[in-house]
C-alpha positions in Angstrom: -62.6 -6.0 -60.6 -62.2 -9.8 -59.7 -63.0 -10.9 -56.1 -59.6 -12.1 -54.7 -57.8 -13.3 -51.4 -55.6 -10.8 -50.4 -52.5 -11.9 -48.1 -51.4 -9.2 -45.5 -47.9 -9.9 -43.9 -46.0 -8.0 -41.5 -48.4 -5.4 -40.4 -50.0 -5.5 -37.0 -49.2 -9.5 -36.7 -51.8 -10.4 -39.3 -50.4 -13.1 -41.6 -51.5 -15.7 -44.1 -54.5 -15.6 -46.4 -57.3 -13.3 -45.1 -60.9 -13.4 -46.7 -62.1 -10.5 -48.6 -65.9 -10.0 -48.0 -68.3 -9.7 -51.3 -71.4 -7.7 -51.4 -74.3 -10.2 -52.1 -75.4 -10.6 -55.8 -78.7 -9.5 -57.1 -81.2 -11.5 -57.2 -81.9 -13.2 -60.8 -85.6 -12.0 -60.9 -84.1 -8.7 -60.2 -81.4 -8.8 -62.8 -83.7 -10.0 -65.4 -86.0 -7.1 -64.7 -82.8 -4.9 -65.7 -82.2 -3.0 -62.4 -80.7 0.0 -62.9 -77.6 1.8 -60.5 -80.3 4.5 -59.5 -82.6 1.5 -58.1 -80.0 -0.3 -56.0 -81.6 1.4 -52.8 -84.9 0.0 -53.4 -86.4 -3.4 -52.8 -86.9 -5.5 -49.6 -83.3 -5.6 -48.9 -81.3 -8.6 -48.1 -81.7 -10.9 -45.0 -78.3 -11.1 -44.1 -77.8 -7.5 -43.4 -79.6 -5.7 -40.4 -81.7 -2.7 -41.9 -80.6 1.0 -41.2 -82.9 3.4 -39.4 -82.8 6.8 -40.9 -84.8 8.6 -38.6 -81.8 9.7 -36.3 -81.6 10.3 -32.5 -84.5 11.0 -30.6 -82.9 14.1 -28.7 -80.4 16.7 -30.0 -76.9 15.4 -29.7 -74.9 16.8 -26.7 -71.7 18.1 -26.6 -68.8 16.5 -25.6 -65.6 14.3 -26.6 -66.5 12.3 -29.6 -66.6 8.8 -29.2 -63.4 6.8 -30.7 -65.3 3.5 -30.6 -63.6 0.4 -29.4 -60.3 2.3 -30.0 -57.3 1.8 -27.4 -54.5 4.2 -27.3 -51.0 2.6 -28.1 -48.8 2.3 -25.3 -46.0 4.0 -27.0 -48.3 6.9 -27.7 -49.5 7.0 -24.4 -45.5 7.0 -23.2 -44.8 10.0 -25.4 -47.8 11.9 -24.7 -46.9 11.7 -20.5 -43.6 12.6 -21.3 -44.3 15.6 -23.2 -47.0 16.8 -20.7 -44.1 16.5 -18.0 -41.9 18.5 -20.1 -44.2 20.9 -20.7 -44.1 20.5 -24.6 -46.7 19.7 -26.9 -49.4 17.2 -25.3 -50.9 14.4 -27.5 -48.0 13.4 -29.4 -49.1 15.6 -32.6 -45.3 17.0 -32.7 -46.6 20.9 -33.0 -47.3 23.6 -30.8 -50.7 25.9 -32.2 -48.8 28.8 -30.5 -45.4 28.3 -32.3 -47.1 27.6 -35.6 -48.9 30.8 -35.0 -45.8 32.5 -34.5 -43.8 31.1 -37.2 -46.9 32.0 -39.7 -46.2 35.5 -38.4 -42.5 35.7 -38.9 -43.0 34.3 -42.4 -45.5 36.9 -43.4 -43.3 39.5 -42.2 -40.1 38.4 -43.9 -42.3 38.1 -47.2 -43.5 41.3 -46.8 -40.2 42.7 -46.4 -39.2 40.5 -49.4 -42.0 42.1 -51.9 -41.2 45.7 -50.6 -37.4 45.3 -51.5 -38.3 43.9 -54.9 -40.8 47.0 -55.3 -37.8 49.2 -54.9 -35.7 47.4 -56.8 -37.9 47.3 -59.9 -38.5 51.0 -59.3 -34.8 51.6 -59.1 -34.2 49.8 -62.2 -37.2 51.7 -64.1 -35.5 55.0 -63.3 -32.1 53.9 -64.3 -32.9 51.9 -67.3 -35.6 54.2 -68.6 -35.7 55.2 -72.2 -33.8 58.5 -73.3 -36.6 60.5 -75.0 -34.7 64.0 -74.4 -37.4 65.6 -72.8 -36.2 63.8 -69.4 -32.4 63.6 -70.2 -31.1 66.1 -67.3 -28.0 64.6 -65.9 -28.0 61.7 -68.4 -24.7 60.0 -69.5 -23.7 61.0 -73.0 -23.8 58.3 -75.6 -24.4 58.8 -79.2 -24.6 55.4 -80.6 -26.8 52.9 -78.5 -25.0 49.9 -76.7 -25.2 46.9 -78.8 -27.1 44.8 -76.5 -30.0 47.9 -76.4 -33.2 47.2 -78.3 -33.4 49.4 -81.4 -36.5 51.0 -82.3 -36.9 49.0 -86.0 -39.0 50.7 -88.8 -42.0 49.5 -90.1 -42.0 47.0 -93.2 -43.6 49.8 -95.5 -42.4 53.8 -94.8 -43.2 57.0 -96.4 -40.2 58.9 -95.8 -40.3 62.5 -98.0 -37.9 63.1 -100.5 -35.5 65.6 -100.0 -34.8 68.2 -102.6 -31.8 67.1 -105.2 -29.1 69.3 -104.1 -25.2 68.4 -104.4 -23.3 68.0 -101.2 -21.1 71.0 -100.6 -17.5 70.8 -100.8 -16.1 71.3 -97.3 -13.1 74.2 -96.8 -10.0 72.7 -95.5 -7.6 70.1 -96.2 -8.8 66.3 -95.5 -6.7 64.1 -93.0 -3.4 61.9 -94.7 -4.6 59.1 -96.3 -2.4 56.0 -94.8 -3.9 53.2 -96.4 -7.1 51.9 -97.3 -10.1 50.0 -95.8 -11.4 46.7 -97.7 -14.6 45.5 -96.9 -15.2 42.4 -98.7 -18.7 41.7 -97.0 -20.0 45.2 -98.2 -17.8 45.2 -101.8 -16.5 48.7 -100.6 -13.0 50.0 -100.8 -12.2 53.5 -99.4 -9.3 55.3 -97.9 -7.8 54.8 -94.4 -7.0 58.0 -92.9 -4.4 58.9 -90.2 -4.2 61.9 -87.6 -6.9 61.2 -85.2 -8.7 58.5 -87.0 -8.3 55.3 -85.6 -9.5 51.5 -86.3 -11.2 49.8 -83.5 -9.7 46.9 -81.7 -10.4 45.4 -78.6 -8.1 47.2 -76.5 -9.5 50.6 -77.4 -13.2 48.9 -77.6 -14.0 51.5 -79.9 -16.2 48.9 -82.3 -19.8 49.7 -83.3 -21.9 46.5 -83.6 -23.4 45.7 -87.1 -20.6 47.4 -89.2 -17.9 45.1 -91.4 -15.9 48.3 -92.2 -15.2 51.0 -89.4 -13.0 54.2 -88.3 -13.5 56.1 -85.6 -12.3 59.7 -84.0 -12.9 60.4 -80.6 -14.0 64.2 -80.4 -14.7 64.7 -76.8 -14.1 62.0 -73.9 -16.4 62.3 -70.9 -15.6 59.7 -68.1 -16.0 56.4 -69.8 -18.1 57.9 -72.5 -17.0 58.9 -75.9 -18.5 61.4 -78.4 -16.8 60.8 -82.0 -16.7 61.0 -85.8 -17.2 57.6 -88.0 -16.8 56.0 -91.0 -18.6 52.9 -91.3 -19.6 50.7 -94.1 -21.4 47.2 -94.6 -23.9 45.4 -96.3 -27.5 46.8 -96.0 -28.5 45.8 -92.7 -31.9 43.4 -92.4 -33.3 46.5 -90.7 -33.0 49.0 -93.4 -33.7 46.3 -95.9 -37.1 46.4 -94.7 -37.4 49.8 -96.1 -35.4 49.4 -99.2 -37.1 50.0 -102.8 -35.5 46.9 -104.9 -33.5 48.3 -107.9 -34.1 51.8 -106.5 -30.9 52.9 -104.8 -32.5 56.5 -104.4 -35.5 55.7 -102.7 -33.5 53.2 -100.6 -30.8 55.6 -99.9 -33.8 58.2 -98.4 -35.3 55.2 -96.2 -32.1 53.9 -95.0 -30.7 57.6 -93.7 -34.2 58.0 -92.0 -33.8 54.6 -90.2 -30.4 54.6 -89.3 -31.0 58.2 -87.7 -33.6 56.5 -85.8 -31.7 54.0 -84.5 -28.2 55.6 -83.9 -29.5 59.0 -82.4 -32.0 57.9 -80.3 -32.7 61.3 -78.5 -34.0 64.5 -79.2 -32.7 66.2 -82.3 -33.6 68.4 -85.2 -32.5 67.5 -88.6 -32.0 69.7 -91.6 -31.4 68.0 -95.2 -28.3 69.4 -97.1 -27.7 67.2 -99.8 -29.3 64.6 -101.8 -27.5 63.4 -104.9 -26.4 60.4 -107.5 -23.3 59.3 -107.2 -21.2 56.6 -109.4 -18.6 54.3 -107.8 -16.6 52.7 -110.3 -19.3 52.2 -112.8 -21.9 51.6 -110.3 -24.9 53.6 -109.4 -25.2 55.1 -105.8 -27.2 57.9 -103.8 -26.2 60.0 -101.2 -28.4 61.6 -98.5 -26.5 64.2 -96.2 -28.5 65.8 -92.9 -27.1 68.3 -90.6 -28.5 67.2 -86.7 -28.7 69.6 -84.2 -28.8 68.9 -80.4 -28.1 69.6 -76.8 -26.6 66.8 -74.9 -25.8 67.1 -71.1 -21.6 67.4 -70.6 -21.3 67.6 -74.3 -19.9 70.6 -76.6 -20.8 69.7 -79.8 -24.4 70.8 -80.6 -24.7 69.6 -84.1 -23.2 67.3 -86.9 -23.0 66.4 -90.4 -24.8 63.1 -91.1 -24.1 61.3 -94.7 -25.5 58.0 -95.7 -24.7 56.6 -99.0 -26.5 53.2 -100.9 -24.2 51.6 -103.5 -25.5 48.8 -105.9 -22.5 46.9 -105.8 -23.9 44.4 -108.1 -24.3 41.7 -105.4 -27.4 40.7 -103.7 -27.7 43.2 -101.0 -26.6 46.8 -101.6 -23.7 48.3 -99.6 -24.0 51.0 -97.4 -21.4 53.8 -96.2 -22.3 56.1 -93.2 -20.0 58.9 -92.2 -20.8 61.6 -89.2 -18.6 64.4 -87.8 -19.5 66.7 -85.2 -19.4 70.7 -85.4 -16.5 70.6 -82.7 -14.5 68.7 -85.4 -15.2 70.9 -88.3 -11.5 70.6 -89.6 -12.2 67.3 -90.1 -15.3 67.6 -92.5 -13.5 67.5 -95.6 -12.8 63.8 -94.8 -16.3 63.4 -95.9 -15.8 64.6 -99.5 -12.6 62.6 -99.6 -14.1 59.1 -98.5 -17.4 59.7 -101.1 -14.9 60.8 -104.0 -12.5 58.0 -103.6 -14.7 54.9 -102.5 -14.4 52.1 -105.1 -16.0 48.8 -105.3 -13.9 46.1 -104.2 -12.6 43.9 -107.2 
């Protein structure tokens, strides 16, 4: 750093240019010897500076008030100190009372402790209320067959080894199918299939029956418990990214078997038993497809249904992504089981 003269203005009455004192230069002879920083405390010293006695006082120091040297208490501080003493407030102009600080600290710790306790209770309650439904602890649980759209769904591994059910044609259920009142054209999946009347409805914003992730939908409410519903479904879409991870390219049978297992895991996230009832090839407008059907049994608090038919059909529509049709119907609506046969046999590829 280069030595400078510093001008001090407006502080303590100091004005004008003030000298900056410089340390004496190292003698040329020492500089020529190559003096290192660690050697600067050696040598005879400099004549202009008094020597330093490092021996310390002859007697041990006595307790007392530390010396303030030649410092004088300013008049304003003396007046403030005296005023605080007369008023019974903090003395010395420091602006705080140690006793009050201790009280405030105690209050802070008390409030902090209460806050931590409240947070712990809140987290504990959240764990109880939002805990997963594993079937083993579902006493008193609210019935919900399909997980909400914002709930995390278990994703299958990139590769799965799903045992193949024996090839067997789906039975033709006894009875008459629901009346057909039109068609559902799912442009994204490339499938066209019957639109049923009767108790079947298409989800709307008003009935709030829509299922996230499906591009074609029909819903039949079979039970209504409070704000929850138990229902049958006819759902279609292109094979989802989750099911695509377990698909076997060019093999609709293996893809249908793996997709069926994946959908059961995601849509029936509670304890249930699965019995295979069908695994058969189908042809849809000349395109290959495969159907996997299972019968699920379960016991759900407040729900009369104890099982349902679940059908997954994968169709190679000729598009980059195969189409999937998912059909389910509880055993409390057996009269509607013939609708499963009708939607599979009348399904077509969109032109």
